[in-house]
BAMARDREN-345290 format. One record per residue (C-alpha): x, y, z; residue in one letter. Coordinates in steps of 0.5 Angstrom, whole numbers, plus 500, padded with zeros to 3 digits. Example, Ala and Ser with C-alpha at 12.3 -4.5 7.8 and 13.67 -1.06 7.14 Angstrom:
BEGIN
525491516A/527498514S/
END
This chain:
BEGIN
233822333M/229816330K/232812335S/227815340G/221811338P/225805337L/228806344L/221807347L/218801344V/224797347G/223799354I/215797353L/217790350V/222789356T/217792361G/211787358I/216781358A/218782365A/210782367C/209776364D/208770369P/211765365G/218769366N/217770374S/218764379P/211762382K/210765389Q/205760392T/203761400V/201755404D/195757408Y/193753414P/186749412E/186751405M/181746403D/176748409S/170753408P/174758414A/180759409F/175760403Q/171765407N/178768409Y/181768402R/174771399A/174777404Q/181779404C/183778397S/178784395E/183789397C/190785397H/193778398V/191775404P/197775409P/199769413R/196767419T/202768423T/203775421T/200777428H/198773434T/191771436A/191777441A/192782435E/188779429W/181782432P/184789432S/187788425V/180785422I/176791425A/181796421R/180792415M/173793416Q/174800416Q/178800410H/172797406R/167802409V/172808407Q/173805400R/165804399R/165797399M/160793402A/162791410P/163784412M/157781415K/158780422A/158772421S/163773416E/167777420M/167772426T/169766421A/175770419V/177772426R/176765428D/180762423Y/186767424L/186766431V/186759431R/192759426N/195765429A/203766431A/204764438V/208769442G/209776441T/211780436H/
END
C-alpha cells in the first residue's frame, strides 16, 4: 500500500493550492464612506471577529440591537468591549447607511 502516502500528499497539495488567494477570484465588498474615519472605526471594531457585514444587511431600527449583541459576544470571548464612543460611532455609521424598509 505505497499509494496511500502519495495519495495523502496529493490531497494536501490540492488543498493548499485551493487556499491560495491567487487561485480564487478576488472578492471585494464596497462599503459606503470607505475613506471616512467612521468606516475605519467600523472596520476595526467588527473585523476583530468576522468580515464586517454590509451596512444594508439590517435596517436602521435593527442595527442597535445587532451592535449590542456583538458587544456581548466580545465580552463572552474575553475581548475588550468597545468603548461607548466607538460603539456610538459604529451605530451612527450603520444607521446612516442601513437598508431602507423592513426585512
